[in-house]
Each structure stands twice: as structure tokens, then as C-alpha cells.
N, C-alpha and C positions, 0 to 999 in steps of 0.2 A: 464430508472430507475437510479437514482444515488444509488451507493453502496460502502462500504468500504470494503476492502480487506486486505489480509495477504499474503506476499510471503516468503515461509521459504525455506532456501538453507539447503538441507538434509546432505550436505558435511560438511559445516562450523558451522550448526545450526544456522547461523545469520537469522535474520528476518526483514521484512521492512512492514510498513503500508502506504496505499494509498487510495484513493477515485478516482471514475470515474463516468462521467455522459455520458450516450449514450441514445439516444431515439430509435435507431432502433432495438435493440435486448436486450434479457433478460441478466442480469449479467453472468448467467450459460453458457450462448451462447458466451459471450464476453472474460470474464478473461482467459488468457492464451490460447486461440485459436484465437481471433483477436487482443487482447490487452494484451501486455507484461509489462506494466509499463512504467513509464516516467523516473525513477530512473536511471540515469547514472550508479550509483554503481551497481545496479541489471543487468543492459545490458551487463556491462564488466563482471559480473559473469556469465551470459548466456553464452557469448562467450568462457569464460574460462572453464567452467563446462558442459555446455548443458543444454536444457531444461528440460531433464528428470531427472535432480538433484535438481528440486524445487517441492514443493507442494504449492498449494494456496488455500486460503479459503475465501469465502465471509463471512464477518463478520456481516454485516446488510446492508439491504436496507433501503432507506427512500424515502418520497414521493417529497421531493424538495432539490435541490443541495445545498441551503445555510445550511439546516439542517444537511445534509450530511457532508459537509466540517466541520462544527464546531465540530462535533462529532469525526470525524477524527482526529482533531488535539488535542481533549480530550484523546483519546486512545493513540496519540503520546506522548503526555505530560506524561501520566502515564507510559510509557515504556521507554522513552528517555535514562534514566540513566542506563537501563540494558546494560551489556558488550555486548551483541550479537545483540542489535538494531542498525539496519543501519540508520535509521532516525536520523538526525542531528540538526534539527530545527523544531519548530513548530509556529503556530501564536496563540498568546493569546491577546484579547482585543484590536485588530488590529497592535499589535507590533510583530515582528519576534523574537523568543528566540532560540539562539544557545546553544548547549551543549559545 
């Protein structure tokens, strides 16, 4: 099931939005149990602070991965200018927009 998630660093108060599509397990059994995001920034922070210094939230689930991806990009667009947002780009109408 495709899903959108948020990872929140409890030390720095920074956050990151991502999406994932996995067929074999439910999102609640995947996020932060089997899957720890593809973000290099979050991976570096995990190495620095440890997994226990993060909280995760499944924001939405979707029936198909294309709709999920488009919605993830809308959410990133909404928050990308926030100083604590770790996402630095999103896709809009096929073009990548960088902050």
C-alpha cells in the first residue's frame, strides 16, 4: 500500500516528508521497523542522534502509487519554505523545483 510519512527529529525539531510503496506489509509494519527513509540527510541524522530521537507519522495511505507520489509532492510544496523542513526539492508538473 502506498503511503506518505513524516519523520520528525525530536532534537532539532526538523522534519522530512516522504512516500513509500511496499506490497508485502502494511505501512504501520514498515515505517521505522523495516524502512528508515531514503533521505541521506535523515540517514546522517540517525547516525548522529540514534533512531530513538525521531518520531514518525503515517500521514496518508493511497490506493495507487502515482496518486500517493503526487500528494507527497503537494505536501512538500506546502512546507518546503519552512526553516525546519529538510526537503529541499519537489516535483511540479514534471519539473523539479529547488528551494
